[in-house]
N, C-alpha and C positions, 0 to 999 in steps of 0.2 A: 284621105288624111285632114284632119281640120287645122285651121290656122294656129300656130302656136306664136306666143308673144313674148319677146326677150327685151329687157331694158338693162343698159349699162350705165352706172353713175360713176362719177368722180366728183371732185371738188367744184370744178367749173362747168364740166360737160364739154370741155374742148378736147382734152386727149382721147376720151372716149368715143367722140364724134369720128375722129380720124378711123379708129378702128371699125366703127359701125359702117362707115363708106366702103371698107374693103369686104366687110360681111354682107352688105347688101349686094354687091357684085358677085359674090360667090352664090348666095342665096338664089339670084336671078339666073347665073348660069348653071345651077344644079336643080333649077325648078321646084324649090322647097317652099313649102307654105309656112314661112317664118316672118313675122313682122318684127323689126329690130329697131330700136330707137335709142338714143343716149341724151342725157341730161345731167344737170347737177344734182347733187343730193337734196339740196334745198328745193329744187323744182319738182323732184320726185315726191316730196312730202305733200304736195298739192296736186299731183297727177291723178286724174281720174280714168286714164285710158287703161286698158287691160295689159297685165303683166302676169306671165306664168313663172317666169325666172328672172331674178335680179341678180346681176353680177355686179361687184364692186371693183373699181380700178385700184391698183396697188396703194394709191395715197390714202384710200378709205379703208384699208385692212384693219387698222385699229378700231374702227367702228363696226366690225363685223358682228360680234356678240349682240350689241344693242339692237342693231338693225335686223338681225336674225330673230331676235325675241319680238320686235316690232311687227315684222311682216310675215313670218312663217305661219302665225295664228291666222292670216288672212288667206292661206293657201298659196302663198308665193314662195317657192324655193329660192334661196339665197347662197351665194357662193362668192369667193374672192377670185379673180383673175390672176393666175400665176404671173409674177412680175416679168419673167423671161418671156413668156407669151405675149404679154401686153407690150414690152419693149421691142419685141420683133414684129408686132401688129400681124400676128398669126391668126388670121380669121377663121381658118379650118379649125385650128385647135381649140379656139374659144368657142366656137359652134358646137364642137363635139363635147367640150365640158358643160355648155349648158343643156345639151340634149346627147346624153350617152348613147341613145339608140341610133345615132347617126355615125357612131364611131366606125371608120372603115368604109362607109358608104359614101363619103364626099371626096371628089377628085382634087386635084390641085390646080384647077382652072383658074 
């Protein structure tokens, strides 16, 4: 499997960083080839790293359509993180949302 790249963005990059830390632990425990990072929307505008999937924190939900238009043409799949999953910091559910092929394959370690 090749390395996949996931980026989570929110207004300041702080709340998504908390979720990313949990996701990194799960990725490490499951030996998944996924690189995940968090940043603010503004930082992402200048980001030159690779992103396959871009997930928006709930506070950026209102920007979904404009960001989708901006980034899907660059081959980046974009989605909104469910507010309930985000509030619960449910790393497994968010990883499965980003990469549906992992659904049912990730443990609750």
